[in-house]
C-alpha positions in Angstrom: 12.3 164.3 -38.4 13.7 163.6 -41.9 14.4 160.0 -40.8 10.7 159.5 -39.8 9.6 160.9 -43.2 11.8 158.4 -44.9 10.3 155.6 -42.8 6.8 156.8 -43.5 7.4 156.8 -47.2 9.0 153.3 -47.1 6.1 151.9 -45.1 3.6 153.4 -47.6 5.6 152.0 -50.5 5.6 148.6 -48.8 1.8 148.7 -48.4 1.3 149.6 -52.0 3.8 147.0 -53.3 2.0 144.2 -51.3 -1.3 145.3 -52.9 0.4 145.5 -56.3 -1.2 148.9 -56.5 1.8 151.3 -57.0 1.1 152.4 -60.5 4.0 153.7 -62.6 7.0 155.2 -60.9 5.7 158.7 -62.0 2.3 158.0 -60.4 3.8 156.5 -57.2 6.0 159.5 -56.8 3.0 161.8 -57.3 1.0 159.7 -54.8 3.8 160.1 -52.2 4.3 163.8 -53.1 8.0 163.2 -53.8 10.1 163.4 -56.9 10.8 160.4 -59.1 14.5 160.6 -58.3 13.7 160.5 -54.5 11.4 157.5 -55.2 14.2 155.6 -56.9 16.5 156.4 -53.9 13.9 154.9 -51.5 13.3 151.8 -53.7 17.1 151.3 -53.9 17.4 151.6 -50.1 14.6 149.0 -49.7 16.5 146.7 -52.0 19.7 147.2 -50.0 17.7 146.2 -46.9 16.7 143.0 -48.7 13.4 143.8 -50.4 13.1 141.7 -53.6 11.3 144.5 -55.5 10.5 144.0 -59.2 8.5 146.0 -61.6 5.8 144.6 -63.9 5.6 146.9 -66.9 2.4 145.3 -68.2 0.5 145.8 -64.9 2.4 149.0 -64.2 3.1 148.1 -60.7 6.0 147.2 -58.4 5.7 143.8 -56.6 7.8 141.6 -54.3 9.5 138.7 -56.1 9.2 136.7 -52.8 7.1 137.1 -49.7 8.6 139.5 -47.2 7.8 140.7 -43.7 8.3 144.4 -43.3 9.7 146.1 -40.3 10.7 149.8 -40.1 14.2 148.5 -39.2 14.6 145.8 -41.7 12.9 143.6 -44.4 13.1 139.8 -43.9 12.7 137.4 -46.8 10.3 134.6 -45.6 11.1 132.1 -48.3 
C-alpha cells in the first residue's frame, strides 16, 4: 500500500512538472498533502531513476531539463 502511495505521488509530481505548474516546494508539498522533507525524498528518487529535474526560482516551478517519458517503473530520457 505504501509503495502505491509513493507511485501516485511520483505520477502527480511528474504531471505537474510537465505542465511547469508545481509552484514552490512548500506549495507542491501542500498540494500533495505531504511534508517538504518527504517531497525532497520523492524528487531525489525521481532523479536517481533518471529524471532530469531542475527548479526555476523565477517561475517558482520544477521542470525537466530534457524531455522524458514517464513510467511507474522508470523514467526514460528521450534526447
